[in-house]
Structures are given as structure tokens and as C-alpha cells.
PLY file of the C-alpha trace (Angstrom):
ply
format ascii 1.0
element vertex 548
property float x
property float y
property float z
element edge 547
property int vertex1
property int vertex2
end_header
96.18 69.46 147.71
98.40 71.72 149.80
97.71 70.07 153.15
100.81 68.27 154.33
103.35 68.10 157.15
105.27 71.11 155.85
106.31 72.44 159.28
107.60 69.02 160.25
109.59 68.84 157.00
111.00 72.32 157.65
112.15 71.21 161.10
113.74 68.00 159.82
115.50 69.94 157.04
117.39 71.82 159.74
119.18 68.55 160.58
120.90 68.72 157.20
122.47 72.02 158.23
124.08 70.57 161.38
127.41 69.69 159.68
127.66 73.24 158.31
127.02 74.70 161.77
129.54 72.38 163.43
132.33 72.31 160.87
131.80 75.23 158.47
132.01 75.23 154.69
134.40 73.19 152.51
135.96 76.24 150.86
138.62 74.29 149.02
136.12 72.01 147.34
135.63 72.85 143.69
131.84 73.01 143.90
131.60 75.26 146.93
133.90 78.00 145.65
132.15 77.89 142.28
128.66 78.17 143.71
129.42 80.70 146.43
131.17 83.11 144.04
128.38 82.65 141.48
125.77 83.53 144.11
127.67 86.75 144.71
127.61 87.48 140.97
123.87 86.87 140.76
123.24 88.94 143.88
125.06 91.90 142.31
123.18 91.38 139.04
119.82 91.32 140.83
120.68 94.62 142.51
121.07 96.03 138.99
117.82 94.47 137.73
119.53 91.68 135.75
118.00 88.22 136.34
120.42 86.33 134.10
123.97 87.72 134.01
126.45 86.43 131.46
129.83 87.37 132.93
131.30 86.35 136.30
133.25 89.20 137.88
134.41 87.01 140.78
136.20 84.39 138.68
139.97 84.47 138.10
140.32 87.09 140.84
138.58 89.77 138.82
139.70 88.86 135.29
136.32 87.24 134.91
134.79 84.31 133.08
131.77 83.77 130.77
130.56 80.83 132.86
127.06 82.23 133.44
126.42 81.91 129.70
126.78 78.15 130.04
125.89 77.14 133.59
122.17 76.49 134.26
120.78 79.53 136.07
118.08 78.21 138.41
120.21 77.30 141.45
122.46 80.33 140.97
119.45 82.64 140.84
118.17 81.07 144.06
121.56 81.62 145.71
121.64 85.18 144.43
118.25 85.89 146.02
119.40 84.40 149.33
122.59 86.49 149.17
120.36 89.58 149.34
118.46 88.24 152.35
121.05 86.40 154.45
124.56 87.09 155.75
127.31 85.44 153.72
127.98 82.79 156.37
124.35 81.61 156.21
123.79 81.39 152.44
125.20 77.88 152.00
123.26 76.53 154.96
120.14 78.28 153.71
120.48 76.60 150.31
120.89 73.15 151.89
117.86 73.72 154.13
115.70 75.03 151.27
116.48 72.21 148.84
116.12 69.53 151.53
112.70 70.97 152.39
111.73 71.08 148.70
112.82 67.47 148.24
110.74 66.38 151.25
107.66 68.06 149.78
108.08 66.61 146.27
108.71 63.14 147.71
105.54 63.49 149.81
103.49 63.95 146.63
105.25 61.04 144.92
104.90 58.55 147.81
102.70 55.49 147.07
99.05 56.11 147.83
98.62 52.96 149.90
100.88 54.36 152.60
99.32 56.04 155.60
99.97 59.72 156.27
102.75 59.08 158.80
104.37 56.51 156.51
104.30 58.95 153.58
105.94 61.61 155.72
108.60 59.16 156.91
109.57 57.91 153.43
109.63 61.51 152.17
112.06 62.48 154.93
114.20 59.36 154.32
114.45 60.16 150.61
115.32 63.80 151.32
117.96 62.71 153.85
119.14 59.74 151.80
122.69 59.25 150.68
121.83 60.88 147.35
120.95 64.26 148.84
123.49 64.13 151.70
126.36 63.23 149.38
125.31 65.91 146.92
124.74 68.69 149.44
127.13 68.16 152.33
130.07 66.26 150.83
130.18 67.58 147.26
128.31 70.84 147.94
126.81 70.67 144.44
123.78 72.90 144.88
122.64 72.63 141.25
122.61 68.83 141.54
120.75 69.11 144.84
118.03 71.28 143.27
117.66 68.88 140.33
117.31 65.96 142.77
114.59 67.86 144.63
112.66 68.39 141.38
112.98 64.81 140.10
110.11 63.32 142.18
107.73 65.75 140.45
109.07 64.61 137.07
108.44 60.96 137.92
105.00 61.86 139.26
104.08 63.49 135.95
105.14 60.33 134.07
102.86 58.28 136.33
100.02 60.72 135.70
100.62 60.44 131.95
100.34 56.66 132.24
97.04 57.17 134.07
95.97 59.51 131.23
95.39 62.39 133.61
94.60 65.80 132.11
97.51 68.24 131.98
100.15 65.58 132.66
102.04 66.08 129.39
102.53 69.86 129.71
103.19 69.31 133.41
105.99 66.89 132.60
107.40 69.28 130.00
107.48 72.13 132.54
109.16 70.05 135.26
111.68 68.65 132.77
112.43 72.23 131.71
113.11 73.03 135.36
115.54 70.09 135.45
117.44 71.46 132.43
117.65 74.86 134.12
118.86 73.28 137.37
121.59 70.86 136.27
122.33 69.52 132.78
124.15 66.27 133.81
121.37 65.19 136.17
118.73 66.20 133.62
120.40 63.90 131.06
120.62 61.05 133.60
116.96 61.60 134.48
115.92 61.57 130.84
117.58 58.21 130.21
116.22 56.65 133.40
112.74 57.98 132.67
113.08 56.49 129.19
113.88 53.06 130.69
110.89 53.31 133.01
108.70 54.39 130.09
109.77 51.40 127.98
108.93 49.08 130.87
105.48 50.65 131.23
104.86 50.36 127.48
105.71 46.66 127.58
103.38 46.16 130.55
100.58 48.14 128.93
101.24 46.65 125.47
100.97 50.10 123.96
103.56 52.64 122.72
101.32 55.56 123.67
103.27 56.51 126.80
106.56 56.45 124.89
105.31 58.96 122.30
104.00 61.26 125.01
107.28 60.97 126.95
109.28 61.92 123.82
106.92 64.80 123.04
107.20 66.11 126.61
110.99 66.10 126.47
111.10 67.81 123.08
108.78 70.48 124.49
110.97 70.82 127.61
114.05 71.54 125.50
112.12 74.10 123.46
110.93 75.76 126.68
114.52 76.45 127.76
115.69 77.58 124.32
116.11 81.13 125.72
119.01 79.72 127.75
120.24 76.91 125.48
120.52 78.78 122.16
123.15 81.33 123.34
124.95 78.66 125.37
125.19 76.24 122.43
126.32 79.02 120.09
129.21 79.93 122.40
130.46 76.37 123.06
133.36 76.65 120.60
134.90 79.46 122.70
135.37 77.47 125.90
137.55 74.48 126.80
134.98 71.71 127.27
137.76 69.10 127.21
138.63 70.23 130.76
135.25 69.14 132.16
135.75 66.46 134.78
134.48 63.01 133.80
134.68 59.68 135.62
133.39 56.41 134.20
133.84 54.41 137.39
130.87 52.31 138.42
129.38 51.96 141.88
131.08 48.56 142.25
134.50 49.98 141.36
134.88 52.56 144.11
138.45 52.80 145.40
137.55 53.64 148.98
135.33 50.97 150.53
135.39 52.38 154.04
133.16 54.95 155.70
130.61 56.58 153.44
131.58 54.57 150.33
130.98 51.32 152.19
127.60 52.60 153.39
126.64 53.57 149.83
127.52 50.11 148.52
125.58 48.33 151.26
122.50 50.53 150.81
122.65 50.04 147.03
122.77 46.25 147.40
119.82 46.44 149.81
117.92 48.61 147.31
118.64 46.19 144.47
117.35 43.26 146.51
114.19 45.05 147.66
113.33 46.38 144.18
113.91 43.01 142.49
111.77 41.23 145.10
109.08 43.87 144.65
108.97 43.26 140.88
108.89 39.47 141.26
107.94 37.80 144.54
105.98 40.76 146.00
104.54 41.96 142.72
100.92 41.63 143.85
101.61 44.18 146.60
102.67 46.90 144.17
100.53 49.80 143.14
101.34 51.87 140.06
103.64 54.29 141.88
105.65 51.72 143.82
106.02 49.65 140.63
107.50 52.59 138.75
109.80 53.39 141.69
111.03 49.79 141.80
111.82 49.90 138.08
113.62 53.20 138.62
115.80 51.70 141.37
116.72 48.63 139.34
117.44 50.74 136.24
119.72 53.16 138.13
121.71 50.27 139.62
121.80 48.35 136.33
123.49 51.31 134.64
126.23 51.17 137.29
127.22 47.58 136.59
130.64 47.03 134.96
130.15 46.44 131.26
126.73 48.09 131.16
128.21 51.45 132.19
130.56 51.50 129.20
127.69 50.81 126.83
125.59 53.50 128.49
128.26 56.17 128.11
128.38 55.46 124.38
124.83 56.84 124.05
124.33 60.48 122.94
125.18 63.02 125.68
125.52 60.26 128.31
129.18 61.09 128.89
128.03 64.56 130.08
126.64 62.91 133.23
130.25 62.61 134.30
130.23 60.89 137.68
128.63 57.70 138.95
127.54 59.33 142.23
124.92 61.32 140.30
122.86 58.11 140.31
122.83 57.95 144.11
119.63 59.94 144.47
117.55 57.69 142.22
118.48 54.67 144.35
118.01 56.48 147.67
114.58 57.69 146.46
113.37 54.26 145.38
114.47 52.17 148.39
112.32 53.59 151.25
109.23 54.10 149.10
109.29 50.59 147.66
110.24 48.92 150.96
107.45 50.62 152.90
104.91 50.00 150.12
105.47 46.23 149.78
106.26 45.22 153.35
104.98 46.05 156.80
107.74 43.99 158.42
109.48 45.98 161.13
112.78 44.29 160.35
112.93 45.54 156.76
111.65 49.02 157.59
114.02 49.27 160.55
116.92 48.15 158.36
116.17 50.89 155.83
115.97 53.56 158.55
119.19 52.25 160.13
121.01 52.27 156.79
120.07 55.88 156.08
121.02 56.97 159.58
124.33 55.13 159.23
125.20 57.04 156.08
124.39 60.36 157.74
126.76 59.48 160.60
129.43 58.38 158.11
129.03 61.71 156.30
129.44 63.58 159.61
132.57 61.57 160.39
133.98 62.27 156.92
133.30 66.01 157.17
134.74 66.18 160.69
137.95 64.56 159.42
138.31 67.21 156.71
138.74 70.08 159.18
141.60 72.61 159.33
143.87 70.12 161.12
143.88 67.87 158.04
145.54 70.60 155.92
147.27 73.04 158.29
149.13 74.75 155.42
145.93 75.70 153.60
144.51 78.96 155.01
141.08 78.41 153.42
140.38 74.78 154.31
137.20 74.71 156.42
138.06 78.09 157.92
135.50 80.57 159.30
133.57 82.31 156.54
134.52 85.85 157.60
138.25 85.03 157.47
138.01 83.41 154.05
136.00 86.27 152.55
138.52 88.78 153.88
141.27 86.95 151.97
139.14 86.87 148.81
138.08 90.48 148.48
139.47 90.53 144.92
137.58 87.41 143.87
138.08 83.68 143.65
139.91 81.18 141.48
138.82 80.44 137.92
137.93 77.16 136.22
139.68 75.64 133.20
136.56 74.68 131.25
135.58 78.36 130.89
138.93 79.54 129.55
138.86 80.75 125.93
141.07 78.26 123.97
141.60 80.88 121.24
143.81 82.83 123.66
146.68 81.98 125.98
144.60 82.73 129.06
145.27 80.67 132.17
143.29 79.98 135.32
144.15 82.53 138.00
144.48 80.60 141.26
146.04 83.33 143.45
145.59 87.11 143.70
149.29 87.65 142.91
148.70 86.29 139.40
146.26 89.09 138.61
147.44 92.35 136.92
147.92 95.24 139.34
145.67 97.69 137.47
142.29 97.51 135.77
143.56 99.23 132.63
147.11 99.82 131.41
148.76 101.37 128.37
152.16 102.34 126.99
154.02 105.58 127.79
152.19 108.76 126.80
148.75 107.20 126.97
146.36 108.04 129.81
143.28 106.14 130.94
140.91 106.86 133.82
138.34 104.36 135.06
135.05 106.28 135.34
132.67 103.48 136.21
132.56 99.77 136.86
129.52 97.56 137.22
128.83 93.88 136.74
130.04 92.91 133.22
130.63 96.55 132.17
133.36 99.22 132.35
133.56 102.89 131.36
137.00 104.44 130.68
138.14 107.93 129.64
141.27 107.97 127.46
143.65 110.76 126.39
146.76 110.61 124.20
148.63 112.46 121.48
148.98 109.33 119.36
147.29 106.00 118.72
147.39 103.81 121.83
146.66 100.20 122.67
145.02 99.72 126.04
145.00 96.46 127.98
142.03 95.80 130.22
142.10 93.42 133.18
139.34 91.26 131.74
139.72 88.04 129.82
138.92 88.34 126.10
135.79 86.73 124.72
133.96 87.44 121.42
130.86 88.72 123.19
132.49 91.83 124.62
130.74 94.83 123.05
133.08 97.84 122.99
132.10 101.34 121.88
134.38 104.32 121.36
132.40 107.55 121.66
129.26 105.54 120.86
130.73 103.77 117.81
131.47 100.03 117.71
135.16 99.19 118.13
136.88 95.87 117.48
139.03 94.27 120.18
141.81 91.72 120.50
143.89 90.08 123.22
147.46 90.01 124.42
149.73 87.07 125.24
147.97 86.59 128.59
144.50 86.46 127.03
143.59 89.92 128.34
141.30 92.20 126.36
143.06 94.86 124.22
141.67 97.81 122.25
143.38 100.31 119.96
142.25 103.91 120.38
143.18 106.87 118.11
144.79 110.06 119.39
142.69 112.55 121.34
140.19 112.37 124.18
137.68 109.56 124.02
135.16 107.66 126.07
135.47 103.88 126.00
132.44 101.80 127.06
132.62 98.01 127.50
129.67 95.68 127.99
129.59 91.89 128.03
126.26 90.64 126.68
124.70 87.84 124.71
124.26 88.71 121.00
120.75 90.02 120.41
119.94 87.67 117.46
120.70 84.64 119.65
118.62 86.02 122.51
115.66 86.76 120.26
115.89 83.36 118.55
115.90 81.54 121.86
112.99 83.49 123.28
111.00 83.09 120.03
111.25 79.29 120.34
110.33 79.38 124.04
107.34 81.69 123.59
106.10 79.78 120.53
106.24 76.54 122.55
104.33 78.13 125.42
101.66 79.41 123.02
101.27 76.01 121.36
101.05 74.24 124.73
98.48 76.76 125.99
96.38 76.42 122.82
96.45 72.62 122.98
95.47 72.67 126.67
92.58 75.07 125.96
91.47 72.95 123.01
91.52 69.78 125.14
89.44 71.43 127.86
86.99 72.72 125.27
86.51 69.25 123.76
86.10 67.74 127.23
83.47 70.36 127.99
81.57 69.57 124.78
81.79 65.87 125.56
80.32 66.34 129.02
77.43 68.38 127.59
76.64 65.74 124.94
76.45 62.97 127.55
73.94 64.77 129.79
70.47 63.21 130.21
68.30 63.54 127.11
64.64 62.63 127.81
62.92 60.13 125.56
60.44 61.41 122.93
57.09 62.23 124.41
58.35 62.57 127.96
58.46 65.82 129.89
61.15 67.22 132.15
60.41 67.60 135.82
0 1
1 2
2 3
3 4
4 5
5 6
6 7
7 8
8 9
9 10
10 11
11 12
12 13
13 14
14 15
15 16
16 17
17 18
18 19
19 20
20 21
21 22
22 23
23 24
24 25
25 26
26 27
27 28
28 29
29 30
30 31
31 32
32 33
33 34
34 35
35 36
36 37
37 38
38 39
39 40
40 41
41 42
42 43
43 44
44 45
45 46
46 47
47 48
48 49
49 50
50 51
51 52
52 53
53 54
54 55
55 56
56 57
57 58
58 59
59 60
60 61
61 62
62 63
63 64
64 65
65 66
66 67
67 68
68 69
69 70
70 71
71 72
72 73
73 74
74 75
75 76
76 77
77 78
78 79
79 80
80 81
81 82
82 83
83 84
84 85
85 86
86 87
87 88
88 89
89 90
90 91
91 92
92 93
93 94
94 95
95 96
96 97
97 98
98 99
99 100
100 101
101 102
102 103
103 104
104 105
105 106
106 107
107 108
108 109
109 110
110 111
111 112
112 113
113 114
114 115
115 116
116 117
117 118
118 119
119 120
120 121
121 122
122 123
123 124
124 125
125 126
126 127
127 128
128 129
129 130
130 131
131 132
132 133
133 134
134 135
135 136
136 137
137 138
138 139
139 140
140 141
141 142
142 143
143 144
144 145
145 146
146 147
147 148
148 149
149 150
150 151
151 152
152 153
153 154
154 155
155 156
156 157
157 158
158 159
159 160
160 161
161 162
162 163
163 164
164 165
165 166
166 167
167 168
168 169
169 170
170 171
171 172
172 173
173 174
174 175
175 176
176 177
177 178
178 179
179 180
180 181
181 182
182 183
183 184
184 185
185 186
186 187
187 188
188 189
189 190
190 191
191 192
192 193
193 194
194 195
195 196
196 197
197 198
198 199
199 200
200 201
201 202
202 203
203 204
204 205
205 206
206 207
207 208
208 209
209 210
210 211
211 212
212 213
213 214
214 215
215 216
216 217
217 218
218 219
219 220
220 221
221 222
222 223
223 224
224 225
225 226
226 227
227 228
228 229
229 230
230 231
231 232
232 233
233 234
234 235
235 236
236 237
237 238
238 239
239 240
240 241
241 242
242 243
243 244
244 245
245 246
246 247
247 248
248 249
249 250
250 251
251 252
252 253
253 254
254 255
255 256
256 257
257 258
258 259
259 260
260 261
261 262
262 263
263 264
264 265
265 266
266 267
267 268
268 269
269 270
270 271
271 272
272 273
273 274
274 275
275 276
276 277
277 278
278 279
279 280
280 281
281 282
282 283
283 284
284 285
285 286
286 287
287 288
288 289
289 290
290 291
291 292
292 293
293 294
294 295
295 296
296 297
297 298
298 299
299 300
300 301
301 302
302 303
303 304
304 305
305 306
306 307
307 308
308 309
309 310
310 311
311 312
312 313
313 314
314 315
315 316
316 317
317 318
318 319
319 320
320 321
321 322
322 323
323 324
324 325
325 326
326 327
327 328
328 329
329 330
330 331
331 332
332 333
333 334
334 335
335 336
336 337
337 338
338 339
339 340
340 341
341 342
342 343
343 344
344 345
345 346
346 347
347 348
348 349
349 350
350 351
351 352
352 353
353 354
354 355
355 356
356 357
357 358
358 359
359 360
360 361
361 362
362 363
363 364
364 365
365 366
366 367
367 368
368 369
369 370
370 371
371 372
372 373
373 374
374 375
375 376
376 377
377 378
378 379
379 380
380 381
381 382
382 383
383 384
384 385
385 386
386 387
387 388
388 389
389 390
390 391
391 392
392 393
393 394
394 395
395 396
396 397
397 398
398 399
399 400
400 401
401 402
402 403
403 404
404 405
405 406
406 407
407 408
408 409
409 410
410 411
411 412
412 413
413 414
414 415
415 416
416 417
417 418
418 419
419 420
420 421
421 422
422 423
423 424
424 425
425 426
426 427
427 428
428 429
429 430
430 431
431 432
432 433
433 434
434 435
435 436
436 437
437 438
438 439
439 440
440 441
441 442
442 443
443 444
444 445
445 446
446 447
447 448
448 449
449 450
450 451
451 452
452 453
453 454
454 455
455 456
456 457
457 458
458 459
459 460
460 461
461 462
462 463
463 464
464 465
465 466
466 467
467 468
468 469
469 470
470 471
471 472
472 473
473 474
474 475
475 476
476 477
477 478
478 479
479 480
480 481
481 482
482 483
483 484
484 485
485 486
486 487
487 488
488 489
489 490
490 491
491 492
492 493
493 494
494 495
495 496
496 497
497 498
498 499
499 500
500 501
501 502
502 503
503 504
504 505
505 506
506 507
507 508
508 509
509 510
510 511
511 512
512 513
513 514
514 515
515 516
516 517
517 518
518 519
519 520
520 521
521 522
522 523
523 524
524 525
525 526
526 527
527 528
528 529
529 530
530 531
531 532
532 533
533 534
534 535
535 536
536 537
537 538
538 539
539 540
540 541
541 542
542 543
543 544
544 545
545 546
546 547
């Protein structure tokens, strides 16, 4: 099972890091700053034994943000681990290499069985280097999306195994789908809908709704498996500004820029549509079960991008959370090489696919090269060396509007000068000394001859737990959205800790553990029945005969 061209995949994955080595990181891109600063948060949390922090110290130049309550943790945890192992300038490249390698491996397992070993390796590399992964990793630098793309081939493989009625396929699909939810919510939603379309097609072909029921059960189980993360996040939604989340309902055929990489995407998509449609019609007899499902996936992903269909799709529950049309790139770039190589041995078609994918990689290099420092000479951070950028950001990074508490007047801090000068301040006659500061916690000693109100350089959020000499203390906020506490006269010790409410944490974990127990019991019960069935079908000699 584990024999494969892993070293070759690891070598090819290094090619994806070439643009980073040549041109550096796109610091001014929204996704890169977000992910890089979040990796630093997770790295600090891991040093303190915390696998799932809630508060980002880096955001808003130290005023913080509760974004780790909401953002899926899997890619951030991976980045946090790499931040402990690699220098800062290598973390981003390490993430791209790791997820490209992972995608190559998962695509290897998904590749149609009729392909020879070299052909399987080639289509796996093409899918991992397709315009879906390259656009996600090198142009958008969306590492959570990239991880979800790398996991998707395993999700599709489990659906195929469920159709084949293979043992363990349903819990396997639930576990992989849970990984998708923990990697990236928008891509997990897109995957769920596309998998649903593929499932409906299979049910029509099989003339049985069995696969549909198992698909629905697997997805319900997957959501229950990540309840430990979802329950606190859903409970806190009313305290962030979700209206500021970026959404674009443009379709693939409505792109504004039809030169360079956008032109290459359109041409490859049209090629994919033609190949997949021919595979499902004219070349249908050449399809095996895997290539058939991949062809349906490619057609479905492109169908949802057609003008008119896209508007109907975004009216479905949660579909508007997918946000951007380019999140469908990977599904198309996964389907094209696998279907093309499975249904045709013509060198022209295979060469055209390889050429198209190489063309997009060159277009991406050209695009990244044109975004260098010379394109924005007035911006000190634009594609500048990592060491220089980090030196300018010792106090943190910018914040993001969707994680601002709408119940306060807090604003995104985009420059260090917008941050308060001190960590804690108070009126005349009130003294405060910062005794300790760790990730999402502060300890302060106060002294005054009268009641004082202290202002802390942290944004207010209901989940701040504040104790005065060990006793719970309520808190408020000022006109800037900063945390305020009122302390009586005398000497006191003020302890602040940002944490998820314990009832929500326990509720989430209870659902997750109950789901794991039920899945384990059902799997054990199935194996037990299969064992009894195999015993009952063993040879039973006829009456009067003797055993040898």
C-alpha cells in the first residue's frame, strides 16, 4: 500500500518553491500576512503546550483578534509546527513544498487503475502542479485552501470505495471530510456540493439511492467529528463582522483579465470540459469507475461556473460562503489529466495537457515576477526580503475587518502608529505594573488610593476572563474598543485570560467523542458479523462422511 514514487514526488514538489526562492513572499497580499502571522501565534502557543489557541497576539499590531476561534486550525497548526523547525524565511516555502507533496501522494492513490505506474505518477504530478494548486499556493498564498485541495483526492477516493461497497469506506469518508472542515470551510462546502452532484449521478447509473444515503450519513458524521471546533466558533459568530468577508460571484467565463494566467485558466478549462464530455459520451466504453467519477467531477465543477447556473448555485444553503470562483480551479485541474490519460493514449492529447499545465506555470512565474518591488516602489513591504519585513513588524501585523467586534467602535489597525503607546494605562493617581505577558494572557499589579478604571491594549471581546485577586471581574470597553476594567482602591493583582467558555468546549468535545464511539462500535460490529458470516460458509461435510 505504501510503495510509491514518494522521493520523486518530493523532488518535483521543490519546483513549486522556485518562485518563492527567486522572488520572495507576497507580503502585501491579504492571505500571506494572515497566514504568516497566524503561524507565529500557533508556534508561540505550541511552546506553551497549547495546540489550539483562541486569541491572535500578532493581529492589529498587538491589540489582538479572536480569529483563531473561527479560522480552521489544521493548516495553522502545521505552520506553527514548521515555525519551530525552520527559519522564518523558509516557513512559507516549506508549507508549499509539503502540501504539493501531499497532493501528489493523494492523487497517486486516486489515479485510475488502468494507468501504468509511470502514467499514474505523471497524472499525480500534473494534478499537484495544476493551475488549481499553483494559483492557490503561489499567487493567492492561501495555505488553508492548498491543504484542503491536497486532501480532496482522498475524499473522492472514499466515495468511490463506498460505491464499490468496500469495508470501512463510510467512516473513512467521514474522517477525510472532517479533515476538510478543519482545513478550509469554503472549499469543504464546495467539495460537499460537488461530491453530492457526483453521488446523484452514480445513484442514477446504479438505479439505487444507497450511495446517496451513505454520502449524507458520512457528511453528518464529519460535522459531528469537528464539533469540538465548530460549537465554540458558531456560538461566537454574533460578535464578529461577518459582513466584511470577501465574496465574489463572478464566473469563470466572466473574468476581467483575459491575458496571462487568466487566459491560460480559461483555455485549460475549455479543454477539460471537452475531454470530460467526450469521456462520458463518445469514449464512455474506455472509462473505469474512477475515471468516470473524475469526468463527472470535472463537468460538474465547470457547470457551476456557467453564467445563470452560478447565481442559482449561490442561492443554496452556505454556498455563498465559498466566495470566489477560483476555488473551483482545483477540481478541474484534478479531473483533466486523469481523465485524458485514462481514455486516450494519443500523444497529441496527452502532450496538449502537459503543455497546457506547463504554460500556466510559466504564466504564474511571469505574473509573480511582475509583482516585484519595482511595481510598487513606495511600499516598503511589497515582495521585500523576509528579514527586512519582519524587522519592521516586530510589534505585529495588520488586522482584518471580519474579526472586529461590531459591538464596539474598534477599527482595524493597519500601521504601528495607530496602536496605543502602552500596554495598560489609567488616570492620574492610579498605578499599574505589567508583571507577566504570555499568549492570550496578562498579569498586572495595580495600586491606587481610589477606584480606578484601567485601559488595556487589547481589543474587547466577551470571552476575556478577568480575575481580581482570584475573583471574577466584569469588563467593558472604551470608545476605541479597548478592554477596560474598574478596580477598587488598594493593591490588587489583575489576571486576564482569553479562553473559550468551558460549557461550549465540553459540549463540542462530547459530540465529537460520542461520534467516535458510535463509529468505532459500528465498525467493530460490522467486522464481527463478517467474521461470523465467513465461519458459517466454511465447508460442512455431508452426513456420514469423515474429515480428512
